[in-house]
C-alpha positions in Angstrom: 90.8 -38.6 -109.7 88.8 -40.9 -111.9 85.1 -41.7 -112.5 85.6 -44.8 -110.3 86.8 -42.5 -107.5 83.6 -40.4 -107.9 81.4 -43.5 -107.8 83.3 -44.9 -104.8 82.4 -41.7 -102.8 78.7 -42.2 -103.2 76.8 -43.0 -100.0 74.6 -46.1 -99.8 71.0 -45.3 -100.5 69.5 -48.8 -100.0 69.2 -51.3 -97.1 68.9 -50.5 -93.4 70.9 -47.8 -91.6 71.0 -47.1 -87.9 70.6 -43.4 -87.2 71.3 -41.8 -83.8 68.5 -39.7 -82.5 65.5 -41.4 -84.2 62.7 -42.5 -82.0 61.0 -44.7 -84.7 61.7 -46.1 -88.2 61.7 -43.8 -91.2 61.4 -44.8 -94.8 63.3 -43.0 -97.6 62.4 -43.8 -101.2 64.2 -42.6 -104.3 62.1 -42.0 -107.4 63.4 -42.5 -111.0 65.0 -39.0 -110.9 66.8 -39.9 -107.6 64.5 -37.5 -105.6 64.1 -38.5 -102.0 60.7 -39.1 -100.5 60.9 -39.4 -96.7 58.1 -40.8 -94.5 58.3 -40.7 -90.7 55.8 -41.1 -87.9 56.5 -38.0 -85.9 57.6 -34.5 -86.7 60.9 -34.7 -84.8 61.9 -37.8 -86.8 60.8 -36.2 -90.0 63.2 -33.2 -89.6 66.0 -35.4 -88.3 65.6 -37.6 -91.4 65.5 -34.6 -93.7 68.9 -33.4 -92.2 70.3 -36.9 -92.7 69.1 -37.2 -96.3 70.2 -33.7 -97.2 73.7 -34.6 -95.9 73.6 -37.9 -97.9 73.1 -35.9 -101.1 74.6 -32.4 -100.5 76.9 -32.3 -97.4 79.8 -30.6 -99.2 77.4 -28.0 -100.6 75.8 -27.5 -97.2 79.1 -26.9 -95.5 80.5 -24.6 -98.3 77.4 -22.4 -98.0 77.8 -22.4 -94.2 81.4 -21.4 -94.6 80.4 -18.7 -97.1 77.9 -17.3 -94.6 80.5 -17.3 -91.7 83.3 -15.8 -93.7 85.3 -19.1 -93.9 85.0 -20.1 -97.5 88.6 -18.9 -98.5 89.9 -21.7 -96.3 88.7 -24.0 -99.1 88.5 -21.8 -102.2 91.5 -19.6 -101.7 92.1 -15.9 -102.4 89.1 -15.4 -104.9 86.7 -16.0 -102.0 88.4 -13.8 -99.5 86.6 -10.5 -100.3 83.2 -12.1 -99.7 84.5 -13.6 -96.5 85.6 -10.1 -95.4 82.1 -8.7 -96.2 80.4 -11.5 -94.1 82.7 -10.8 -91.2 82.0 -7.1 -91.4 78.2 -7.9 -91.4 78.5 -9.9 -88.2 76.8 -13.0 -89.7 77.6 -15.4 -86.8 76.4 -13.0 -84.1 73.1 -12.3 -85.9 72.4 -16.0 -86.5 73.1 -16.9 -82.8 70.9 -14.0 -81.7 68.0 -15.1 -83.9 68.2 -18.7 -82.8 68.0 -17.6 -79.2 64.8 -15.7 -79.9 62.9 -18.5 -81.7 59.9 -20.3 -80.3 60.1 -23.8 -79.0 58.8 -25.5 -82.2 61.3 -23.8 -84.5 64.2 -24.5 -82.1 63.1 -28.2 -81.9 62.9 -28.3 -85.7 66.5 -27.0 -86.0 67.9 -29.2 -83.3 66.3 -32.3 -84.9 67.5 -31.3 -88.4 71.1 -30.7 -87.2 71.1 -34.0 -85.3 70.3 -35.7 -88.6 73.2 -33.9 -90.3 75.6 -34.9 -87.6 74.3 -38.5 -87.6 75.3 -38.7 -91.2 78.7 -37.1 -90.4 79.2 -39.7 -87.6 77.9 -42.7 -89.6 81.2 -43.8 -90.9 80.2 -43.4 -94.6 83.1 -42.1 -96.7 82.7 -38.3 -97.1 81.9 -36.7 -100.4 84.7 -36.7 -103.0 85.2 -32.9 -102.4 86.5 -33.6 -98.9 89.1 -36.0 -100.2 90.2 -33.4 -102.7 90.5 -30.8 -100.0 92.0 -33.2 -97.4 89.2 -31.9 -95.1 87.0 -33.4 -92.5 83.3 -32.4 -92.3 82.3 -29.9 -89.6 79.8 -30.9 -87.0 76.7 -28.7 -87.2 75.2 -26.5 -84.5 71.5 -25.7 -84.3 71.9 -22.1 -85.5 73.9 -23.1 -88.6 70.8 -23.5 -90.9 69.9 -19.9 -90.1 73.3 -18.8 -91.5 72.9 -20.9 -94.6 69.5 -19.4 -95.3 70.7 -15.8 -94.6 73.6 -16.3 -97.0 71.4 -17.3 -99.9 69.5 -14.0 -99.9 72.5 -11.9 -98.7 72.0 -8.2 -99.7 69.8 -9.0 -102.7 68.2 -6.0 -104.1 68.5 -2.3 -103.5 72.0 -1.9 -102.0 73.7 -2.3 -105.4 71.5 0.2 -107.2 72.2 2.8 -104.5 76.0 2.2 -104.7 75.8 2.5 -108.5 74.0 5.8 -108.4 76.2 7.0 -105.6 79.3 6.4 -107.7 77.8 8.0 -110.8 76.4 11.1 -109.0 79.6 13.3 -108.9 80.2 12.5 -112.6 76.8 13.0 -114.2 74.9 15.1 -111.6 71.5 14.6 -109.9 69.2 14.7 -113.0 71.2 12.1 -114.9 71.9 9.9 -111.8 68.1 9.5 -111.3 67.9 7.8 -114.7 70.3 5.1 -113.7 67.9 2.3 -112.9 66.4 -0.7 -114.6 64.3 0.4 -117.6 60.5 0.4 -116.9 59.2 -0.9 -120.2 57.7 2.5 -120.9 55.5 2.4 -117.8 55.3 0.1 -114.8 53.1 -2.9 -114.9 52.0 -3.6 -111.3 51.3 -6.9 -109.5 48.6 -5.4 -107.4 46.0 -4.7 -108.7 46.6 -7.0 -111.7 47.0 -5.3 -115.0 46.9 -1.7 -113.7 49.7 0.6 -114.9 51.0 3.6 -113.2 53.9 6.0 -113.8 56.9 5.8 -111.5 57.1 8.0 -108.5 59.8 10.5 -109.6 62.3 11.7 -107.0 62.5 15.5 -107.0 65.7 17.3 -106.4 64.4 18.2 -103.0 64.0 14.6 -102.1 67.5 13.8 -103.4 69.1 16.8 -101.9 70.4 15.2 -98.6 71.9 12.2 -100.5 73.4 14.5 -103.1 75.0 16.7 -100.5 76.3 13.7 -98.6 77.9 12.1 -101.6 79.4 15.3 -103.0 80.8 16.1 -99.6 82.5 12.7 -99.4 83.9 13.0 -103.0 87.3 14.4 -103.9 87.2 18.1 -104.9 87.8 17.2 -108.6 85.3 14.3 -108.7 82.6 16.5 -110.3 85.1 17.4 -113.5 73.5 -5.9 -110.6 64.7 -12.5 -111.0 62.0 -15.0 -111.1 58.5 -15.6 -112.5 55.3 -17.1 -111.0 51.7 -17.0 -111.8 48.4 -18.3 -110.5 45.1 -19.0 -112.3 41.8 -19.4 -110.5 39.6 -22.4 -111.1 37.4 -20.3 -113.4 40.4 -19.3 -115.6 42.2 -22.6 -115.8 41.5 -25.3 -118.4 41.0 -27.9 -115.6 38.5 -26.2 -113.4 41.2 -26.2 -110.6 43.6 -23.5 -109.7 47.0 -23.7 -111.3 50.2 -22.3 -109.8 53.5 -22.2 -111.7 56.8 -20.4 -112.1 60.6 -20.6 -111.8 63.2 -19.1 -109.5 66.1 -17.3 -111.3 69.5 -17.2 -109.7 73.1 -17.7 -110.7 73.6 -21.2 -112.1 75.7 -22.4 -109.2 76.8 -26.1 -108.9 75.3 -27.7 -107.0 71.9 -26.1 -107.3 70.8 -24.1 -104.3 67.6 -26.1 -104.4 67.0 -29.8 -104.0 63.8 -31.5 -104.8 62.3 -33.4 -101.9 59.3 -34.9 -100.1 58.8 -35.1 -96.3 55.8 -36.6 -94.5 54.8 -37.4 -91.0 51.6 -37.5 -88.9 51.2 -33.7 -89.1 52.1 -32.8 -92.7 52.9 -34.3 -96.1 54.8 -31.8 -98.2 56.7 -32.0 -101.6 58.7 -29.3 -103.2 62.0 -27.6 -103.4 64.2 -27.7 -100.3 67.3 -25.7 -99.4 70.2 -28.1 -98.5 71.2 -27.1 -95.0 67.8 -25.8 -94.0 64.7 -27.7 -92.7 61.3 -27.5 -94.2 60.2 -25.9 -97.5 60.6 -22.2 -97.3 59.9 -21.2 -100.9 58.2 -23.7 -103.2 56.0 -26.6 -102.1 52.5 -28.0 -101.6 51.1 -29.9 -98.6 48.1 -31.5 -100.2 45.8 -28.6 -99.4 47.7 -25.4 -100.4 50.6 -24.8 -102.7 53.0 -21.9 -102.5 55.9 -20.3 -104.4 57.9 -17.0 -104.4 59.6 -14.4 -106.5 61.9 -11.7 -105.2 59.7 -8.6 -104.5 62.5 -6.0 -104.8 61.2 -4.4 -101.6 63.9 -2.0 -100.3 65.2 -3.6 -97.0 68.8 -2.1 -97.1 69.8 1.5 -96.3 73.3 3.0 -96.8 74.3 5.9 -94.5 77.2 8.3 -95.1 78.9 8.6 -91.7 81.2 11.5 -90.6 84.1 10.6 -88.3 86.3 12.7 -86.1 90.1 13.1 -86.7 90.9 9.9 -84.9 88.0 7.9 -86.5 87.1 6.8 -83.0 83.7 8.6 -83.1 81.0 9.3 -85.6 78.6 12.2 -85.6 74.9 11.6 -84.9 72.5 14.4 -84.1 75.2 16.9 -82.9 76.9 14.3 -80.7 80.1 12.4 -81.3 79.3 8.7 -80.5 82.0 6.0 -80.1 82.4 3.5 -82.9 82.8 -0.2 -82.1 85.9 -2.0 -83.4 87.0 -5.6 -83.5 89.6 -7.5 -85.4 89.1 -10.6 -87.5 91.5 -13.1 -89.1 90.5 -14.8 -92.3 92.4 -18.0 -93.3 93.1 -18.2 -97.0 94.0 -21.5 -98.8 97.5 -21.2 -100.3 98.1 -17.7 -98.9 98.8 -15.8 -95.7 95.9 -15.1 -93.4 94.2 -11.7 -93.8 93.7 -9.4 -90.8 90.8 -7.0 -91.0 89.3 -4.4 -88.7 85.5 -4.3 -88.5 84.1 -0.9 -87.6 80.5 -0.3 -86.7 78.4 2.8 -86.1 74.9 3.2 -84.7 73.6 2.4 -88.1 75.7 -0.7 -88.7 79.0 -1.9 -90.2 81.2 0.1 -92.5 81.0 -1.6 -95.9 82.8 1.0 -98.1 85.3 3.7 -97.6 87.8 4.4 -94.9 86.7 6.2 -91.7 90.2 7.7 -91.4 89.4 9.9 -94.4 86.5 11.4 -92.4 83.6 9.7 -94.2 82.6 6.1 -95.0 79.4 4.2 -95.8 77.6 2.1 -93.2 74.9 -0.5 -94.0 71.7 -0.9 -92.0 69.8 -3.9 -93.3 66.7 -5.8 -92.2 68.8 -8.9 -92.7 71.1 -8.0 -89.8 69.9 -5.0 -87.8 67.0 -6.6 -86.0 66.2 -10.0 -84.5 64.6 -12.2 -87.2 62.0 -14.9 -86.6 61.7 -16.3 -90.1 62.3 -19.8 -88.9 59.3 -19.7 -86.7 57.3 -19.6 -89.9 58.7 -22.8 -91.4 56.8 -25.4 -89.4 53.6 -23.4 -89.5 53.7 -23.2 -93.3 53.9 -27.0 -93.5 50.5 -27.4 -91.8 48.6 -24.5 -93.4 45.2 -25.6 -94.7 44.4 -22.6 -97.0 45.9 -19.6 -98.7 44.8 -17.2 -95.8 46.2 -19.6 -93.2 49.5 -19.8 -95.2 49.8 -16.1 -95.3 49.2 -15.8 -91.5 51.8 -18.5 -91.0 54.4 -16.2 -92.5 53.9 -13.4 -90.1 57.3 -12.3 -89.0 59.3 -13.4 -92.0 62.1 -11.1 -92.7 65.3 -12.8 -94.1 64.5 -11.7 -97.6 61.5 -10.1 -99.3 59.2 -12.2 -101.4 56.1 -12.2 -103.5 54.4 -15.2 -101.9 51.8 -16.5 -104.4 49.6 -19.5 -103.4 46.5 -21.5 -104.3 44.4 -24.0 -102.3 42.0 -26.9 -102.9 39.0 -24.7 -102.0 39.8 -22.7 -105.2 41.4 -19.7 -103.6 44.4 -17.9 -105.1 46.4 -15.2 -103.4 49.5 -13.0 -103.3 51.2 -11.5 -100.3 54.4 -9.5 -100.1 56.2 -11.5 -97.4 58.7 -9.1 -95.8 59.7 -7.0 -92.8 60.0 -3.4 -94.1 61.1 -0.5 -91.9 59.2 2.8 -92.1 61.6 5.6 -93.3 61.7 8.5 -95.8 61.4 7.7 -99.5 64.6 9.5 -100.3 66.5 6.6 -98.6 65.7 4.5 -101.7 67.8 6.5 -104.1 71.2 7.0 -102.6 73.2 6.7 -99.4 71.8 9.3 -97.0 73.4 11.4 -94.3 73.9 9.4 -91.2 74.7 12.4 -88.9 71.4 14.3 -89.2 68.9 11.8 -87.8 66.5 12.7 -90.6 66.7 9.2 -92.3 66.2 6.9 -89.4 63.9 3.9 -89.2 60.6 4.7 -87.5 59.3 1.3 -86.7 57.9 -1.3 -89.1 55.2 -1.4 -91.7 52.6 -3.7 -90.0 52.0 -7.2 -91.4 48.4 -6.2 -92.0 49.5 -3.3 -94.2 51.7 -5.3 -96.5 50.4 -5.6 -100.1 48.1 -8.6 -100.6 45.3 -9.8 -102.8 42.9 -12.8 -102.4 40.9 -14.0 -105.4 41.5 -10.9 -107.6 39.0 -10.0 -110.2 39.9 -11.7 -113.4 41.3 -14.7 -111.7 45.0 -14.1 -112.6 48.1 -13.3 -110.5 51.5 -12.7 -112.2 54.7 -11.6 -110.6 58.1 -11.3 -112.3 60.2 -9.0 -110.0 58.2 -6.1 -111.4 56.9 -3.3 -109.2 54.3 -4.6 -106.7 52.2 -1.5 -106.1 52.3 2.1 -107.3 54.5 4.6 -105.6 53.0 7.4 -103.6 51.2 5.4 -100.9 51.4 5.8 -97.2 54.6 3.7 -96.9 57.7 3.6 -99.0 58.4 0.1 -100.4 60.8 0.2 -103.2 62.7 2.3 -105.8 64.3 -0.2 -108.0 62.7 -3.3 -109.6 62.9 -5.4 -112.7 61.3 -4.2 -115.9 57.6 -5.4 -116.5 58.4 -7.1 -119.8 58.3 -10.6 -118.4 55.2 -10.0 -116.4 53.5 -8.4 -119.4 54.4 -11.3 -121.6 53.2 -13.9 -119.2 49.9 -12.0 -118.8 49.5 -12.0 -122.6 50.2 -15.7 -122.8 47.8 -16.6 -120.0 45.0 -15.0 -122.1 45.3 -18.1 -124.3 43.0 -20.3 -122.2 44.6 -23.7 -121.7 48.1 -22.8 -122.6 50.6 -25.3 -121.1 52.9 -24.0 -118.3 55.8 -25.3 -120.4 54.9 -23.0 -123.3 55.1 -20.1 -120.9 58.3 -21.2 -119.2 60.0 -21.6 -122.6 58.8 -18.4 -124.2 61.6 -16.5 -125.9 60.0 -13.3 -127.3 62.1 -10.3 -126.3 60.3 -6.9 -126.0 63.6 -5.1 -126.0 64.7 -6.9 -129.2 61.5 -5.6 -130.9 62.3 -2.1 -129.5 65.8 -2.1 -131.1 64.3 -3.5 -134.3 61.9 -0.5 -134.5 64.8 1.9 -134.3 66.8 0.1 -136.9 63.8 0.3 -139.2 64.0 4.1 -139.0 67.7 4.1 -139.7 69.0 4.6 -143.2 70.6 1.5 -144.7 74.4 1.6 -144.0 76.9 1.9 -146.8 79.0 -0.9 -145.2 77.9 -4.2 -146.6 78.4 -6.2 -143.4 76.4 -3.6 -141.4 73.7 -3.6 -144.0 73.4 -7.4 -143.9 73.1 -7.4 -140.1 70.5 -4.7 -140.3 68.5 -6.7 -142.9 68.7 -9.8 -140.8 67.4 -8.1 -137.7 64.6 -6.4 -139.6 63.4 -9.7 -140.9 63.6 -11.3 -137.4 60.6 -12.0 -135.1 62.4 -11.0 -131.9 62.6 -14.6 -130.5 65.8 -15.6 -128.7 65.7 -19.2 -129.9 68.8 -21.3 -129.7 69.0 -21.8 -133.5 68.8 -18.1 -134.4 71.6 -16.1 -135.9 69.6 -12.9 -135.6 69.4 -13.3 -131.8 73.2 -13.3 -131.7 73.3 -10.3 -133.9 70.8 -8.5 -131.6 73.0 -9.3 -128.6 76.1 -8.0 -130.4 74.3 -4.8 -131.4 72.9 -4.1 -128.0 76.3 -4.7 -126.4 78.0 -2.4 -128.9 75.4 0.3 -128.1 75.8 -0.2 -124.4 79.6 0.2 -124.7 79.1 3.4 -126.6 76.8 4.7 -123.8 79.4 3.7 -121.2 82.2 5.5 -123.1 80.4 8.7 -124.1 78.7 9.1 -120.7 82.0 8.5 -118.9 80.2 6.0 -116.6 82.3 3.1 -117.9 85.3 4.7 -116.2 83.7 4.1 -112.8 84.7 0.5 -112.8 87.4 1.0 -110.2 85.4 3.2 -107.9 85.6 2.0 -104.3 81.8 2.3 -103.9 81.4 -0.3 -106.6 83.9 -2.7 -105.1 81.7 -4.0 -102.3 81.5 -7.7 -103.1 80.2 -9.1 -105.4 80.7 -5.7 -107.0 78.9 -3.5 -109.5 80.0 -3.3 -113.1 79.0 -0.2 -115.0 78.5 -1.9 -118.3 76.0 -4.4 -116.8 74.0 -1.6 -115.1 73.9 0.5 -118.3 72.7 -2.6 -120.3 69.5 -2.4 -118.3 69.2 1.4 -118.4 69.7 1.6 -122.2 66.1 0.6 -123.4 64.5 3.4 -121.4 66.8 6.0 -122.8 66.3 4.7 -126.3 62.5 4.5 -126.0 62.4 8.2 -124.8 65.0 9.3 -127.3 66.9 10.7 -124.4 70.5 11.3 -125.6 71.6 13.3 -122.6 74.2 10.7 -121.6 75.6 10.3 -125.1 78.1 13.2 -124.9 76.6 15.2 -127.8 75.6 12.3 -130.0 72.1 11.4 -131.1 70.8 7.9 -130.9 70.9 7.7 -134.7 74.6 8.3 -134.6 75.1 5.8 -131.7 73.0 3.1 -133.6 75.0 3.6 -136.8 78.3 3.2 -134.9 77.0 0.2 -133.0 75.7 -1.5 -136.1 79.1 -1.2 -137.7 80.8 -2.6 -134.6 78.4 -5.4 -134.2 78.7 -6.5 -137.8 82.3 -7.4 -137.3 81.7 -9.1 -133.9 82.3 -12.9 -134.2 79.3 -13.4 -131.8 77.0 -12.2 -134.5 78.0 -15.1 -136.8 77.1 -17.8 -134.2 73.8 -19.5 -133.5 72.5 -18.0 -130.3 72.3 -21.3 -128.4 76.0 -21.9 -129.0 77.1 -18.4 -128.0 74.7 -18.5 -125.0 75.5 -22.0 -123.8 76.2 -21.8 -120.0 79.2 -23.2 -118.3 78.4 -25.1 -115.2 81.4 -24.8 -112.8 81.8 -26.7 -109.6 83.3 -24.5 -106.9 86.4 -26.7 -106.6 87.0 -26.8 -110.4 89.2 -23.7 -110.2 91.1 -25.0 -107.2 91.7 -28.4 -108.7 91.6 -27.8 -112.5 92.7 -31.3 -113.3 89.5 -32.6 -111.7 87.3 -30.0 -113.5 86.3 -32.3 -116.3 84.8 -34.7 -113.8 83.3 -32.0 -111.5 81.7 -29.8 -114.1 78.6 -31.2 -115.8 78.2 -30.4 -119.5 75.6 -27.9 -120.6 73.3 -27.8 -123.6 72.8 -24.9 -126.0 69.9 -22.8 -124.8 67.8 -19.9 -125.9 66.3 -17.0 -124.0 67.9 -14.0 -122.3 67.3 -11.8 -119.3 64.4 -10.0 -120.9 62.4 -13.2 -121.9 60.2 -15.4 -119.8 62.7 -18.2 -120.7 65.1 -16.1 -118.5 68.5 -17.5 -119.2 70.3 -14.3 -118.4 73.8 -13.0 -118.9 76.3 -10.4 -117.7 77.1 -8.3 -120.7 80.6 -7.6 -119.3 81.3 -11.3 -119.6 79.8 -11.9 -123.1 76.8 -13.8 -124.3 77.2 -16.9 -122.1 74.2 -17.6 -119.8 75.2 -17.1 -116.2 71.8 -17.2 -114.4 68.4 -18.7 -115.1 65.7 -20.9 -113.7 67.2 -23.1 -111.0 63.9 -25.0 -111.2 60.6 -24.9 -113.0 57.3 -26.1 -111.5 53.6 -26.3 -112.2 51.1 -27.3 -109.4 47.7 -28.7 -110.5 46.1 -27.8 -107.3 43.9 -30.6 -106.0 45.0 -33.1 -108.6 48.5 -33.2 -107.3 49.7 -36.2 -109.3 49.4 -34.0 -112.4 52.0 -31.5 -111.0 55.3 -31.4 -112.7 58.8 -29.9 -112.2 62.5 -30.0 -113.1 65.8 -28.6 -112.0 68.7 -27.4 -114.1 71.2 -30.3 -113.4 69.8 -33.1 -111.1 68.8 -34.2 -107.7 72.2 -35.1 -106.4 75.2 -33.0 -105.5 77.6 -35.8 -106.0 79.6 -35.6 -109.3 79.6 -39.4 -109.5 75.9 -39.9 -109.1 73.8 -40.8 -112.2 71.4 -38.1 -110.9 74.0 -35.3 -110.9 72.9 -33.9 -114.3 70.2 -36.2 -115.6 67.5 -33.5 -115.6 69.5 -31.0 -117.6 68.3 -31.9 -121.1 64.7 -31.7 -119.9 65.4 -28.3 -118.3 67.2 -26.9 -121.4 64.1 -27.6 -123.5 61.7 -26.1 -120.8 60.0 -29.5 -120.3 58.9 -30.9 -117.0 58.8 -34.3 -115.3 56.3 -35.8 -112.8 56.2 -34.5 -109.2 55.2 -37.7 -107.4 53.1 -37.3 -104.3 51.0 -40.4 -103.7 52.8 -42.9 -101.5 51.6 -46.0 -103.3 52.9 -44.7 -106.6 56.2 -43.6 -105.1 56.8 -47.1 -103.6 55.9 -48.7 -106.9 58.2 -46.6 -109.0 61.1 -46.3 -106.5 64.5 -47.2 -107.8 66.0 -47.3 -104.2 64.5 -47.8 -100.8 66.2 -47.3 -97.4 65.0 -47.9 -93.9 66.4 -45.6 -91.3 66.2 -47.2 -87.9 66.8 -45.9 -84.3 70.3 -46.6 -83.1 
């Protein structure tokens, strides 16, 4: 494969095309960044054209995500993808998506049918398929109207609580109940809440009585000797902003997957005119956009929407116990095709709570998952067309009634000056103890008891002070009438954004790119209290860190030294607690898996701050820090500039399958600063070293009411085609936390367009 091959696979983006299914002409402009701006007359044509243009730019990505959702990605990606395919088959993804499509209202069904007609019109257009199809020797699938639901469901698949529960479950027999309760993200000393803004409250602490059912269930399933792994957004009111208009800004943090899960876009017709981030394979603008009257954005709210149940089975594993009755399990067999290997045959077993996701029923116990994402009919897609027409923040919130695919902090601002925040989620009512561990499935004491009403979900409109900040931190204090969450991200990013917003007129880019690490400052404090080491290299590293300002800038050697020190300290915690030895536990093997070192990285600051050495196997933190400092001083990472050590690697999903093509498929990456604790949240997995693996897929700032002042960027580019000049042309801007214009006015779009295409009815 050559660069010429890549360019030859690009679809035409100018001239006139005949598109089946259109009732009228549609215009598609490409701005200087290659971002599509689509203008249609009617709503049906708008959604059809959006499907067509998404397929022009991202068809391979769309189909790969569809295959991932349906448990068919190993057909393309080989054995490494098979375990996730197994999980998706166990979850019954296809059946859930077909069920949801059948329950949607007429408008949402029409939207999906039009969008998919556009995708298929491109597939049938005779244009050469994307270069990835040539590599695979594959032909694009034809899409069905329920397929976008599968793509959307896959993107938020099992985000949140399930992994924390599995982690504590695996650790419980080793460390006991008191210590297992500490295994969560550190809380920055005390939680900073989203609602009400700036109010702090201590975490609700689970008592032994609350944990007892889960403890008993887990110890019961363990062998007799068993006891011996977010985003930012903020809004300013007109009174608080420098412009006299509301400002809405932020960035979604996810794995830096090529192509980006988001694509910039603009879609207009006689009923709406919306610009924002789209999801290739999905119509509308579910997460980030404005429609000329109201702007909206989301972060993950970390509401607990997944429960794990320990099930008891009879000797034949044909029945499971529930409220003193033995109920039959459901079984089915699935075949998973694997590129370059024999097919895999699996058996899917389901109880009244849901599919078995860990353990073997033949042993007498196993774990079943009951998740909002699968257990009940979901009507999230009914919300999408309503959101496009919403005239105000309250109307937008009402438009999202029934959203349940994933939980969000939905933050919005409108041209009347209103700002607001709603937790957009469907949350079951059940006991708080469900949030800590898997719970007994046989007693009936942990069942769902209906839903928290939409009206009772946390929300705020025009809060006192005129500021809203969310950064995956706890939304509201524990102890209210309804249980919402146990685990969430530390409040460090939210606290830092709030501090920066106190500087009236600060530019969004200055907030997006802020690199100050609160946990670096915490570790520096403890180093200051440590006597100077006798070892010269360790003493030099200590001096470097004590003189450092705690900013994770790309040029910093001290930032690399901090990473090496924290990693060494986390490894000591993993070794001396014994928790590092859980890496092979079956409970932690549910894809994508839980790595003890990564979990302990986030727990460590809370233990250090509290001087809690109970997991250090008899050591003090002083001893641990001395040993870690010596280890870090000889780590080669500590001698590198942080940006070089932290530089991400952007890997196309086919690069591993076709390594000879990787240099052409993988866009290069710049050195970058930040880490998972900073607002410039280019995060990492400690088990994999310092390389950034997740971060802001996009950044945005809406100047509400003066829309031409709005700005944005994405981490590689608008196109998913490796041969396109817009495959990675925004990366340098993104790496420096800068933004480019978000064009909205049609006269300006037409004047600056680098390509124009007329889509005509066939």
